[in-house]
N, CA, C, O and CB atoms as a CASP TS submission, in Angstrom:
PFRMAT TS
TARGET T0000
AUTHOR 0000-0000-0000
METHOD Language model
MODEL 1
PARENT N/A
ATOM      1  N   MET     1       0.827  -1.183   0.000  1.00  0.00           N
ATOM      2  CA  MET     1       0.000   0.000   0.000  1.00  0.00           C
ATOM      3  C   MET     1       0.871   1.246   0.000  1.00  0.00           C
ATOM      4  O   MET     1       1.817   1.378   0.776  1.00  0.00           O
ATOM      5  CB  MET     1      -0.941  -0.002   1.201  1.00  0.00           C
ATOM      6  N   ASN     2       0.518   2.145  -0.892  1.00  0.00           N
ATOM      7  CA  ASN     2       1.228   3.401  -1.010  1.00  0.00           C
ATOM      8  C   ASN     2       0.579   4.428  -0.089  1.00  0.00           C
ATOM      9  O   ASN     2      -0.644   4.439   0.049  1.00  0.00           O
ATOM     10  CB  ASN     2       1.237   3.896  -2.475  1.00  0.00           C
ATOM     11  N   ALA     3       1.362   5.278   0.534  1.00  0.00           N
ATOM     12  CA  ALA     3       0.823   6.278   1.454  1.00  0.00           C
ATOM     13  C   ALA     3      -0.106   7.240   0.723  1.00  0.00           C
ATOM     14  O   ALA     3      -1.104   7.682   1.292  1.00  0.00           O
ATOM     15  CB  ALA     3       1.962   7.053   2.131  1.00  0.00           C
ATOM     16  N   ASN     4       0.201   7.566  -0.512  1.00  0.00           N
ATOM     17  CA  ASN     4      -0.671   8.469  -1.275  1.00  0.00           C
ATOM     18  C   ASN     4      -2.032   7.840  -1.530  1.00  0.00           C
ATOM     19  O   ASN     4      -3.049   8.534  -1.509  1.00  0.00           O
ATOM     20  CB  ASN     4      -0.017   8.845  -2.607  1.00  0.00           C
ATOM     21  N   ASP     5      -2.060   6.554  -1.765  1.00  0.00           N
ATOM     22  CA  ASP     5      -3.338   5.854  -1.948  1.00  0.00           C
ATOM     23  C   ASP     5      -4.134   5.860  -0.657  1.00  0.00           C
ATOM     24  O   ASP     5      -5.356   6.006  -0.678  1.00  0.00           O
ATOM     25  CB  ASP     5      -3.107   4.407  -2.420  1.00  0.00           C
ATOM     26  N   LEU     6      -3.450   5.701   0.465  1.00  0.00           N
ATOM     27  CA  LEU     6      -4.129   5.671   1.756  1.00  0.00           C
ATOM     28  C   LEU     6      -4.710   7.028   2.123  1.00  0.00           C
ATOM     29  O   LEU     6      -5.765   7.101   2.753  1.00  0.00           O
ATOM     30  CB  LEU     6      -3.175   5.213   2.838  1.00  0.00           C
ATOM     31  N   ARG     7      -4.038   8.092   1.739  1.00  0.00           N
ATOM     32  CA  ARG     7      -4.526   9.437   2.071  1.00  0.00           C
ATOM     33  C   ARG     7      -5.833   9.752   1.355  1.00  0.00           C
ATOM     34  O   ARG     7      -6.594  10.604   1.813  1.00  0.00           O
ATOM     35  CB  ARG     7      -3.474  10.486   1.710  1.00  0.00           C
ATOM     36  N   GLU     8      -6.102   9.089   0.256  1.00  0.00           N
ATOM     37  CA  GLU     8      -7.336   9.313  -0.486  1.00  0.00           C
ATOM     38  C   GLU     8      -8.529   8.614   0.148  1.00  0.00           C
ATOM     39  O   GLU     8      -9.674   8.928  -0.177  1.00  0.00           O
ATOM     40  CB  GLU     8      -7.173   8.846  -1.909  1.00  0.00           C
ATOM     41  N   LYS     9      -8.278   7.677   1.042  1.00  0.00           N
ATOM     42  CA  LYS     9      -9.360   6.911   1.660  1.00  0.00           C
ATOM     43  C   LYS     9      -9.945   7.664   2.847  1.00  0.00           C
ATOM     44  O   LYS     9      -9.308   8.540   3.432  1.00  0.00           O
ATOM     45  CB  LYS     9      -8.856   5.531   2.106  1.00  0.00           C
ATOM     46  N   THR    10     -11.181   7.296   3.186  1.00  0.00           N
ATOM     47  CA  THR    10     -11.837   7.883   4.347  1.00  0.00           C
ATOM     48  C   THR    10     -11.336   7.189   5.616  1.00  0.00           C
ATOM     49  O   THR    10     -10.778   6.095   5.542  1.00  0.00           O
ATOM     50  CB  THR    10     -13.383   7.768   4.228  1.00  0.00           C
ATOM     51  N   PRO    11     -11.531   7.815   6.769  1.00  0.00           N
ATOM     52  CA  PRO    11     -11.100   7.164   8.019  1.00  0.00           C
ATOM     53  C   PRO    11     -11.751   5.799   8.248  1.00  0.00           C
ATOM     54  O   PRO    11     -11.117   4.894   8.791  1.00  0.00           O
ATOM     55  CB  PRO    11     -11.411   8.064   9.195  1.00  0.00           C
ATOM     56  N   ASP    12     -13.004   5.646   7.839  1.00  0.00           N
ATOM     57  CA  ASP    12     -13.660   4.342   7.990  1.00  0.00           C
ATOM     58  C   ASP    12     -12.993   3.275   7.128  1.00  0.00           C
ATOM     59  O   ASP    12     -12.805   2.140   7.566  1.00  0.00           O
ATOM     60  CB  ASP    12     -15.142   4.449   7.628  1.00  0.00           C
ATOM     61  N   GLN    13     -12.644   3.643   5.917  1.00  0.00           N
ATOM     62  CA  GLN    13     -11.951   2.700   5.035  1.00  0.00           C
ATOM     63  C   GLN    13     -10.582   2.348   5.593  1.00  0.00           C
ATOM     64  O   GLN    13     -10.132   1.207   5.480  1.00  0.00           O
ATOM     65  CB  GLN    13     -11.809   3.283   3.621  1.00  0.00           C
ATOM     66  N   LEU    14      -9.920   3.333   6.198  1.00  0.00           N
ATOM     67  CA  LEU    14      -8.603   3.080   6.790  1.00  0.00           C
ATOM     68  C   LEU    14      -8.711   2.136   7.982  1.00  0.00           C
ATOM     69  O   LEU    14      -7.858   1.270   8.178  1.00  0.00           O
ATOM     70  CB  LEU    14      -7.947   4.399   7.222  1.00  0.00           C
ATOM     71  N   ARG    15      -9.762   2.309   8.776  1.00  0.00           N
ATOM     72  CA  ARG    15      -9.949   1.407   9.919  1.00  0.00           C
ATOM     73  C   ARG    15     -10.200  -0.026   9.458  1.00  0.00           C
ATOM     74  O   ARG    15      -9.706  -0.976  10.064  1.00  0.00           O
ATOM     75  CB  ARG    15     -11.116   1.888  10.794  1.00  0.00           C
ATOM     76  N   GLU    16     -10.965  -0.172   8.392  1.00  0.00           N
ATOM     77  CA  GLU    16     -11.209  -1.509   7.834  1.00  0.00           C
ATOM     78  C   GLU    16      -9.909  -2.120   7.321  1.00  0.00           C
ATOM     79  O   GLU    16      -9.652  -3.307   7.523  1.00  0.00           O
ATOM     80  CB  GLU    16     -12.250  -1.441   6.694  1.00  0.00           C
ATOM     81  N   ALA    17      -9.100  -1.310   6.664  1.00  0.00           N
ATOM     82  CA  ALA    17      -7.815  -1.794   6.162  1.00  0.00           C
ATOM     83  C   ALA    17      -6.918  -2.207   7.322  1.00  0.00           C
ATOM     84  O   ALA    17      -6.192  -3.197   7.230  1.00  0.00           O
ATOM     85  CB  ALA    17      -7.122  -0.714   5.305  1.00  0.00           C
ATOM     86  N   LEU    18      -6.968  -1.445   8.414  1.00  0.00           N
ATOM     87  CA  LEU    18      -6.153  -1.773   9.579  1.00  0.00           C
ATOM     88  C   LEU    18      -6.582  -3.100  10.195  1.00  0.00           C
ATOM     89  O   LEU    18      -5.739  -3.898  10.604  1.00  0.00           O
ATOM     90  CB  LEU    18      -6.240  -0.659  10.619  1.00  0.00           C
ATOM     91  N   VAL    19      -7.880  -3.333  10.261  1.00  0.00           N
ATOM     92  CA  VAL    19      -8.383  -4.611  10.783  1.00  0.00           C
ATOM     93  C   VAL    19      -7.909  -5.765   9.907  1.00  0.00           C
ATOM     94  O   VAL    19      -7.485  -6.806  10.409  1.00  0.00           O
ATOM     95  CB  VAL    19      -9.927  -4.601  10.863  1.00  0.00           C
ATOM     96  N   ASP    20      -7.986  -5.570   8.602  1.00  0.00           N
ATOM     97  CA  ASP    20      -7.528  -6.617   7.680  1.00  0.00           C
ATOM     98  C   ASP    20      -6.034  -6.892   7.840  1.00  0.00           C
ATOM     99  O   ASP    20      -5.605  -8.045   7.813  1.00  0.00           O
ATOM    100  CB  ASP    20      -7.830  -6.218   6.231  1.00  0.00           C
ATOM    101  N   LEU    21      -5.253  -5.839   8.005  1.00  0.00           N
ATOM    102  CA  LEU    21      -3.810  -6.013   8.174  1.00  0.00           C
ATOM    103  C   LEU    21      -3.479  -6.709   9.491  1.00  0.00           C
ATOM    104  O   LEU    21      -2.555  -7.520   9.553  1.00  0.00           O
ATOM    105  CB  LEU    21      -3.106  -4.661   8.110  1.00  0.00           C
ATOM    106  N   LYS    22      -4.226  -6.396  10.533  1.00  0.00           N
ATOM    107  CA  LYS    22      -4.000  -7.054  11.822  1.00  0.00           C
ATOM    108  C   LYS    22      -4.337  -8.546  11.731  1.00  0.00           C
ATOM    109  O   LYS    22      -3.642  -9.381  12.311  1.00  0.00           O
ATOM    110  CB  LYS    22      -4.846  -6.381  12.929  1.00  0.00           C
ATOM    111  N   LYS    23      -5.405  -8.873  11.002  1.00  0.00           N
ATOM    112  CA  LYS    23      -5.743 -10.284  10.795  1.00  0.00           C
ATOM    113  C   LYS    23      -4.649 -10.988  10.006  1.00  0.00           C
ATOM    114  O   LYS    23      -4.287 -12.126  10.304  1.00  0.00           O
ATOM    115  CB  LYS    23      -7.090 -10.417  10.068  1.00  0.00           C
ATOM    116  N   GLU    24      -4.129 -10.299   8.998  1.00  0.00           N
ATOM    117  CA  GLU    24      -3.053 -10.877   8.200  1.00  0.00           C
ATOM    118  C   GLU    24      -1.812 -11.116   9.059  1.00  0.00           C
ATOM    119  O   GLU    24      -1.159 -12.152   8.935  1.00  0.00           O
ATOM    120  CB  GLU    24      -2.712  -9.960   7.014  1.00  0.00           C
ATOM    121  N   GLN    25      -1.487 -10.158   9.931  1.00  0.00           N
ATOM    122  CA  GLN    25      -0.347 -10.328  10.830  1.00  0.00           C
ATOM    123  C   GLN    25      -0.551 -11.535  11.735  1.00  0.00           C
ATOM    124  O   GLN    25       0.373 -12.319  11.955  1.00  0.00           O
ATOM    125  CB  GLN    25      -0.131  -9.063  11.674  1.00  0.00           C
ATOM    126  N   PHE    26      -1.749 -11.679  12.251  1.00  0.00           N
ATOM    127  CA  PHE    26      -2.072 -12.800  13.128  1.00  0.00           C
ATOM    128  C   PHE    26      -1.855 -14.126  12.411  1.00  0.00           C
ATOM    129  O   PHE    26      -1.237 -15.045  12.948  1.00  0.00           O
ATOM    130  CB  PHE    26      -3.519 -12.696  13.623  1.00  0.00           C
ATOM    131  N   ASN    27      -2.380 -14.210  11.177  1.00  0.00           N
ATOM    132  CA  ASN    27      -2.234 -15.442  10.399  1.00  0.00           C
ATOM    133  C   ASN    27      -0.774 -15.720  10.058  1.00  0.00           C
ATOM    134  O   ASN    27      -0.336 -16.870  10.087  1.00  0.00           O
ATOM    135  CB  ASN    27      -3.060 -15.359   9.117  1.00  0.00           C
ATOM    136  N   LEU    28      -0.031 -14.684   9.740  1.00  0.00           N
ATOM    137  CA  LEU    28       1.379 -14.866   9.412  1.00  0.00           C
ATOM    138  C   LEU    28       2.176 -15.337  10.628  1.00  0.00           C
ATOM    139  O   LEU    28       3.087 -16.155  10.498  1.00  0.00           O
ATOM    140  CB  LEU    28       1.968 -13.564   8.871  1.00  0.00           C
ATOM    141  N   ARG    29       1.831 -14.821  11.807  1.00  0.00           N
ATOM    142  CA  ARG    29       2.511 -15.273  13.026  1.00  0.00           C
ATOM    143  C   ARG    29       2.273 -16.752  13.264  1.00  0.00           C
ATOM    144  O   ARG    29       3.192 -17.481  13.635  1.00  0.00           O
ATOM    145  CB  ARG    29       2.039 -14.466  14.238  1.00  0.00           C
ATOM    146  N   PHE    30       1.037 -17.198  13.052  1.00  0.00           N
ATOM    147  CA  PHE    30       0.741 -18.619  13.224  1.00  0.00           C
ATOM    148  C   PHE    30       1.468 -19.465  12.189  1.00  0.00           C
ATOM    149  O   PHE    30       1.988 -20.534  12.507  1.00  0.00           O
ATOM    150  CB  PHE    30      -0.763 -18.863  13.134  1.00  0.00           C
ATOM    151  N   GLN    31       1.503 -18.988  10.958  1.00  0.00           N
ATOM    152  CA  GLN    31       2.220 -19.731   9.922  1.00  0.00           C
ATOM    153  C   GLN    31       3.699 -19.830  10.253  1.00  0.00           C
ATOM    154  O   GLN    31       4.326 -20.864  10.027  1.00  0.00           O
ATOM    155  CB  GLN    31       2.031 -19.067   8.555  1.00  0.00           C
ATOM    156  N   GLY    32       4.251 -18.750  10.791  1.00  0.00           N
ATOM    157  CA  GLY    32       5.652 -18.774  11.172  1.00  0.00           C
ATOM    158  C   GLY    32       5.921 -19.723  12.317  1.00  0.00           C
ATOM    159  O   GLY    32       6.951 -20.396  12.343  1.00  0.00           O
ATOM    160  N   ALA    33       5.001 -19.782  13.264  1.00  0.00           N
ATOM    161  CA  ALA    33       5.176 -20.653  14.423  1.00  0.00           C
ATOM    162  C   ALA    33       5.059 -22.124  14.045  1.00  0.00           C
ATOM    163  O   ALA    33       5.714 -22.973  14.649  1.00  0.00           O
ATOM    164  CB  ALA    33       4.153 -20.312  15.495  1.00  0.00           C
ATOM    165  N   THR    34       4.239 -22.429  13.058  1.00  0.00           N
ATOM    166  CA  THR    34       4.050 -23.820  12.659  1.00  0.00           C
ATOM    167  C   THR    34       4.985 -24.243  11.535  1.00  0.00           C
ATOM    168  O   THR    34       4.973 -25.398  11.110  1.00  0.00           O
ATOM    169  CB  THR    34       2.625 -24.040  12.235  1.00  0.00           C
ATOM    170  N   GLY    35       5.795 -23.304  11.057  1.00  0.00           N
ATOM    171  CA  GLY    35       6.748 -23.644  10.008  1.00  0.00           C
ATOM    172  C   GLY    35       6.170 -23.637   8.613  1.00  0.00           C
ATOM    173  O   GLY    35       6.809 -24.140   7.688  1.00  0.00           O
ATOM    174  N   GLN    36       4.993 -23.088   8.427  1.00  0.00           N
ATOM    175  CA  GLN    36       4.357 -23.071   7.113  1.00  0.00           C
ATOM    176  C   GLN    36       4.691 -21.818   6.310  1.00  0.00           C
ATOM    177  O   GLN    36       4.400 -21.744   5.116  1.00  0.00           O
ATOM    178  CB  GLN    36       2.864 -23.186   7.269  1.00  0.00           C
ATOM    179  N   LEU    37       5.300 -20.840   6.966  1.00  0.00           N
ATOM    180  CA  LEU    37       5.585 -19.572   6.307  1.00  0.00           C
ATOM    181  C   LEU    37       6.838 -19.704   5.454  1.00  0.00           C
ATOM    182  O   LEU    37       7.916 -20.015   5.961  1.00  0.00           O
ATOM    183  CB  LEU    37       5.749 -18.440   7.341  1.00  0.00           C
ATOM    184  N   GLU    38       6.688 -19.466   4.163  1.00  0.00           N
ATOM    185  CA  GLU    38       7.821 -19.601   3.253  1.00  0.00           C
ATOM    186  C   GLU    38       8.600 -18.299   3.119  1.00  0.00           C
ATOM    187  O   GLU    38       9.830 -18.314   3.071  1.00  0.00           O
ATOM    188  CB  GLU    38       7.342 -20.059   1.888  1.00  0.00           C
ATOM    189  N   ASN    39       7.899 -17.179   3.058  1.00  0.00           N
ATOM    190  CA  ASN    39       8.556 -15.887   2.882  1.00  0.00           C
ATOM    191  C   ASN    39       8.365 -15.062   4.155  1.00  0.00           C
ATOM    192  O   ASN    39       7.290 -14.513   4.395  1.00  0.00           O
ATOM    193  CB  ASN    39       7.989 -15.131   1.634  1.00  0.00           C
ATOM    194  N   THR    40       9.396 -14.986   4.948  1.00  0.00           N
ATOM    195  CA  THR    40       9.280 -14.278   6.230  1.00  0.00           C
ATOM    196  C   THR    40       9.213 -12.766   6.056  1.00  0.00           C
ATOM    197  O   THR    40       8.841 -12.057   6.990  1.00  0.00           O
ATOM    198  CB  THR    40      10.452 -14.631   7.128  1.00  0.00           C
ATOM    199  N   ALA    41       9.560 -12.270   4.895  1.00  0.00           N
ATOM    200  CA  ALA    41       9.496 -10.827   4.658  1.00  0.00           C
ATOM    201  C   ALA    41       8.061 -10.317   4.652  1.00  0.00           C
ATOM    202  O   ALA    41       7.833  -9.122   4.836  1.00  0.00           O
ATOM    203  CB  ALA    41      10.171 -10.480   3.340  1.00  0.00           C
ATOM    204  N   THR    42       7.093 -11.201   4.445  1.00  0.00           N
ATOM    205  CA  THR    42       5.695 -10.756   4.442  1.00  0.00           C
ATOM    206  C   THR    42       5.274 -10.280   5.820  1.00  0.00           C
ATOM    207  O   THR    42       4.390  -9.431   5.932  1.00  0.00           O
ATOM    208  CB  THR    42       4.770 -11.884   3.975  1.00  0.00           C
ATOM    209  N   MET    43       5.887 -10.806   6.869  1.00  0.00           N
ATOM    210  CA  MET    43       5.573 -10.343   8.227  1.00  0.00           C
ATOM    211  C   MET    43       5.994  -8.879   8.378  1.00  0.00           C
ATOM    212  O   MET    43       5.254  -8.068   8.935  1.00  0.00           O
ATOM    213  CB  MET    43       6.285 -11.232   9.298  1.00  0.00           C
ATOM    214  N   LYS    44       7.160  -8.557   7.889  1.00  0.00           N
ATOM    215  CA  LYS    44       7.674  -7.193   7.967  1.00  0.00           C
ATOM    216  C   LYS    44       6.801  -6.251   7.144  1.00  0.00           C
ATOM    217  O   LYS    44       6.498  -5.140   7.578  1.00  0.00           O
ATOM    218  CB  LYS    44       9.136  -7.134   7.480  1.00  0.00           C
ATOM    219  N   THR    45       6.404  -6.693   5.971  1.00  0.00           N
ATOM    220  CA  THR    45       5.573  -5.874   5.094  1.00  0.00           C
ATOM    221  C   THR    45       4.220  -5.590   5.729  1.00  0.00           C
ATOM    222  O   THR    45       3.734  -4.461   5.677  1.00  0.00           O
ATOM    223  CB  THR    45       5.385  -6.561   3.743  1.00  0.00           C
ATOM    224  N   ALA    46       3.610  -6.606   6.326  1.00  0.00           N
ATOM    225  CA  ALA    46       2.302  -6.429   6.958  1.00  0.00           C
ATOM    226  C   ALA    46       2.410  -5.492   8.151  1.00  0.00           C
ATOM    227  O   ALA    46       1.537  -4.651   8.364  1.00  0.00           O
ATOM    228  CB  ALA    46       1.723  -7.783   7.397  1.00  0.00           C
ATOM    229  N   ARG    47       3.466  -5.634   8.922  1.00  0.00           N
ATOM    230  CA  ARG    47       3.656  -4.786  10.106  1.00  0.00           C
ATOM    231  C   ARG    47       3.840  -3.325   9.699  1.00  0.00           C
ATOM    232  O   ARG    47       3.268  -2.425  10.315  1.00  0.00           O
ATOM    233  CB  ARG    47       4.872  -5.266  10.928  1.00  0.00           C
ATOM    234  N   ARG    48       4.627  -3.101   8.675  1.00  0.00           N
ATOM    235  CA  ARG    48       4.872  -1.731   8.220  1.00  0.00           C
ATOM    236  C   ARG    48       3.640  -1.121   7.557  1.00  0.00           C
ATOM    237  O   ARG    48       3.401   0.081   7.672  1.00  0.00           O
ATOM    238  CB  ARG    48       6.044  -1.703   7.250  1.00  0.00           C
ATOM    239  N   SER    49       2.871  -1.936   6.875  1.00  0.00           N
ATOM    240  CA  SER    49       1.640  -1.436   6.262  1.00  0.00           C
ATOM    241  C   SER    49       0.648  -1.004   7.340  1.00  0.00           C
ATOM    242  O   SER    49      -0.018   0.022   7.205  1.00  0.00           O
ATOM    243  CB  SER    49       1.009  -2.512   5.352  1.00  0.00           C
ATOM    244  N   ALA    50       0.555  -1.792   8.406  1.00  0.00           N
ATOM    245  CA  ALA    50      -0.332  -1.421   9.509  1.00  0.00           C
ATOM    246  C   ALA    50       0.136  -0.119  10.150  1.00  0.00           C
ATOM    247  O   ALA    50      -0.685   0.735  10.482  1.00  0.00           O
ATOM    248  CB  ALA    50      -0.390  -2.546  10.564  1.00  0.00           C
ATOM    249  N   ALA    51       1.420   0.037  10.323  1.00  0.00           N
ATOM    250  CA  ALA    51       1.956   1.273  10.894  1.00  0.00           C
ATOM    251  C   ALA    51       1.682   2.460   9.981  1.00  0.00           C
ATOM    252  O   ALA    51       1.398   3.562  10.450  1.00  0.00           O
ATOM    253  CB  ALA    51       3.462   1.140  11.144  1.00  0.00           C
ATOM    254  N   ARG    52       1.767   2.232   8.684  1.00  0.00           N
ATOM    255  CA  ARG    52       1.494   3.288   7.715  1.00  0.00           C
ATOM    256  C   ARG    52       0.039   3.737   7.808  1.00  0.00           C
ATOM    257  O   ARG    52      -0.250   4.932   7.761  1.00  0.00           O
ATOM    258  CB  ARG    52       1.815   2.809   6.291  1.00  0.00           C
ATOM    259  N   VAL    53      -0.879   2.774   7.939  1.00  0.00           N
ATOM    260  CA  VAL    53      -2.304   3.100   8.058  1.00  0.00           C
ATOM    261  C   VAL    53      -2.552   3.868   9.350  1.00  0.00           C
ATOM    262  O   VAL    53      -3.298   4.847   9.355  1.00  0.00           O
ATOM    263  CB  VAL    53      -3.172   1.814   8.018  1.00  0.00           C
ATOM    264  N   LYS    54      -1.938   3.437  10.437  1.00  0.00           N
ATOM    265  CA  LYS    54      -2.103   4.145  11.711  1.00  0.00           C
ATOM    266  C   LYS    54      -1.592   5.575  11.623  1.00  0.00           C
ATOM    267  O   LYS    54      -2.208   6.492  12.166  1.00  0.00           O
ATOM    268  CB  LYS    54      -1.375   3.403  12.832  1.00  0.00           C
ATOM    269  N   THR    55      -0.481   5.765  10.951  1.00  0.00           N
ATOM    270  CA  THR    55       0.083   7.100  10.800  1.00  0.00           C
ATOM    271  C   THR    55      -0.865   8.016  10.033  1.00  0.00           C
ATOM    272  O   THR    55      -1.086   9.160  10.428  1.00  0.00           O
ATOM    273  CB  THR    55       1.432   7.028  10.090  1.00  0.00           C
ATOM    274  N   ILE    56      -1.421   7.512   8.943  1.00  0.00           N
ATOM    275  CA  ILE    56      -2.354   8.307   8.142  1.00  0.00           C
ATOM    276  C   ILE    56      -3.604   8.628   8.962  1.00  0.00           C
ATOM    277  O   ILE    56      -4.114   9.747   8.892  1.00  0.00           O
ATOM    278  CB  ILE    56      -2.739   7.556   6.840  1.00  0.00           C
ATOM    279  N   LEU    57      -4.103   7.662   9.738  1.00  0.00           N
ATOM    280  CA  LEU    57      -5.266   7.911  10.594  1.00  0.00           C
ATOM    281  C   LEU    57      -4.971   9.007  11.610  1.00  0.00           C
ATOM    282  O   LEU    57      -5.798   9.892  11.829  1.00  0.00           O
ATOM    283  CB  LEU    57      -5.686   6.624  11.316  1.00  0.00           C
ATOM    284  N   ASN    58      -3.805   8.951  12.224  1.00  0.00           N
ATOM    285  CA  ASN    58      -3.442   9.977  13.196  1.00  0.00           C
ATOM    286  C   ASN    58      -3.297  11.337  12.536  1.00  0.00           C
ATOM    287  O   ASN    58      -3.679  12.347  13.128  1.00  0.00           O
ATOM    288  CB  ASN    58      -2.150   9.603  13.903  1.00  0.00           C
ATOM    289  N   GLN    59      -2.755  11.390  11.331  1.00  0.00           N
ATOM    290  CA  GLN    59      -2.633  12.648  10.613  1.00  0.00           C
ATOM    291  C   GLN    59      -4.002  13.231  10.301  1.00  0.00           C
ATOM    292  O   GLN    59      -4.219  14.435  10.439  1.00  0.00           O
ATOM    293  CB  GLN    59      -1.838  12.452   9.328  1.00  0.00           C
ATOM    294  N   LYS    60      -4.923  12.375   9.882  1.00  0.00           N
ATOM    295  CA  LYS    60      -6.279  12.845   9.574  1.00  0.00           C
ATOM    296  C   LYS    60      -6.979  13.332  10.832  1.00  0.00           C
ATOM    297  O   LYS    60      -7.702  14.327  10.788  1.00  0.00           O
ATOM    298  CB  LYS    60      -7.102  11.729   8.912  1.00  0.00           C
ATOM    299  N   ALA    61      -6.775  12.640  11.965  1.00  0.00           N
ATOM    300  CA  ALA    61      -7.389  13.062  13.223  1.00  0.00           C
ATOM    301  C   ALA    61      -6.817  14.404  13.678  1.00  0.00           C
ATOM    302  O   ALA    61      -7.562  15.260  14.154  1.00  0.00           O
ATOM    303  CB  ALA    61      -7.176  11.994  14.312  1.00  0.00           C
ATOM    304  N   ALA    62      -5.524  14.594  13.539  1.00  0.00           N
ATOM    305  CA  ALA    62      -4.901  15.850  13.924  1.00  0.00           C
ATOM    306  C   ALA    62      -5.377  16.982  13.021  1.00  0.00           C
ATOM    307  O   ALA    62      -5.588  18.103  13.483  1.00  0.00           O
ATOM    308  CB  ALA    62      -3.376  15.730  13.872  1.00  0.00           C
ATOM    309  N   GLN    63      -5.543  16.688  11.741  1.00  0.00           N
ATOM    310  CA  GLN    63      -6.016  17.692  10.800  1.00  0.00           C
ATOM    311  C   GLN    63      -7.458  18.098  11.134  1.00  0.00           C
ATOM    312  O   GLN    63      -7.801  19.278  11.072  1.00  0.00           O
ATOM    313  CB  GLN    63      -5.922  17.161   9.352  1.00  0.00           C
ATOM    314  N   ALA    64      -8.296  17.123  11.485  1.00  0.00           N
ATOM    315  CA  ALA    64      -9.677  17.404  11.829  1.00  0.00           C
ATOM    316  C   ALA    64      -9.751  18.219  13.121  1.00  0.00           C
ATOM    317  O   ALA    64     -10.593  19.108  13.250  1.00  0.00           O
ATOM    318  CB  ALA    64     -10.468  16.099  11.970  1.00  0.00           C
ATOM    319  N   ALA    65      -8.870  17.913  14.072  1.00  0.00           N
ATOM    320  CA  ALA    65      -8.863  18.636  15.328  1.00  0.00           C
ATOM    321  C   ALA    65      -8.382  20.076  15.117  1.00  0.00           C
ATOM    322  O   ALA    65      -8.854  20.991  15.790  1.00  0.00           O
ATOM    323  CB  ALA    65      -7.976  17.915  16.353  1.00  0.00           C
ATOM    324  N   ALA    66      -7.460  20.276  14.200  1.00  0.00           N
ATOM    325  CA  ALA    66      -6.940  21.610  13.936  1.00  0.00           C
ATOM    326  C   ALA    66      -7.975  22.484  13.231  1.00  0.00           C
ATOM    327  O   ALA    66      -7.978  23.705  13.386  1.00  0.00           O
ATOM    328  CB  ALA    66      -5.671  21.521  13.097  1.00  0.00           C
ATOM    329  N   GLU    67      -8.843  21.856  12.465  1.00  0.00           N
ATOM    330  CA  GLU    67      -9.867  22.620  11.739  1.00  0.00           C
ATOM    331  C   GLU    67     -10.988  23.104  12.643  1.00  0.00           C
ATOM    332  O   GLU    67     -11.685  24.061  12.308  1.00  0.00           O
ATOM    333  CB  GLU    67     -10.450  21.779  10.628  1.00  0.00           C
ATOM    334  N   GLU    68     -11.169  22.456  13.782  1.00  0.00           N
ATOM    335  CA  GLU    68     -12.279  22.832  14.683  1.00  0.00           C
ATOM    336  C   GLU    68     -11.963  24.042  15.507  1.00  0.00           C
ATOM    337  O   GLU    68     -12.791  24.478  16.307  1.00  0.00           O
ATOM    338  CB  GLU    68     -12.627  21.692  15.602  1.00  0.00           C
TER
END
């Protein structure tokens, strides 16, 4: 996910994306624990994508608070 693409989404869409990423992280952790995970870099990618979504959400919240 590109940060520019995320900025175009609404906060509700971002929250849904964050839930999906957290589920993906959960599944990847289980795959890693059971030895089924072939590409361990996907864990890093999912973690960073979730952080990116959180950052955009916080930026949008700060922007909304500044406008009030």
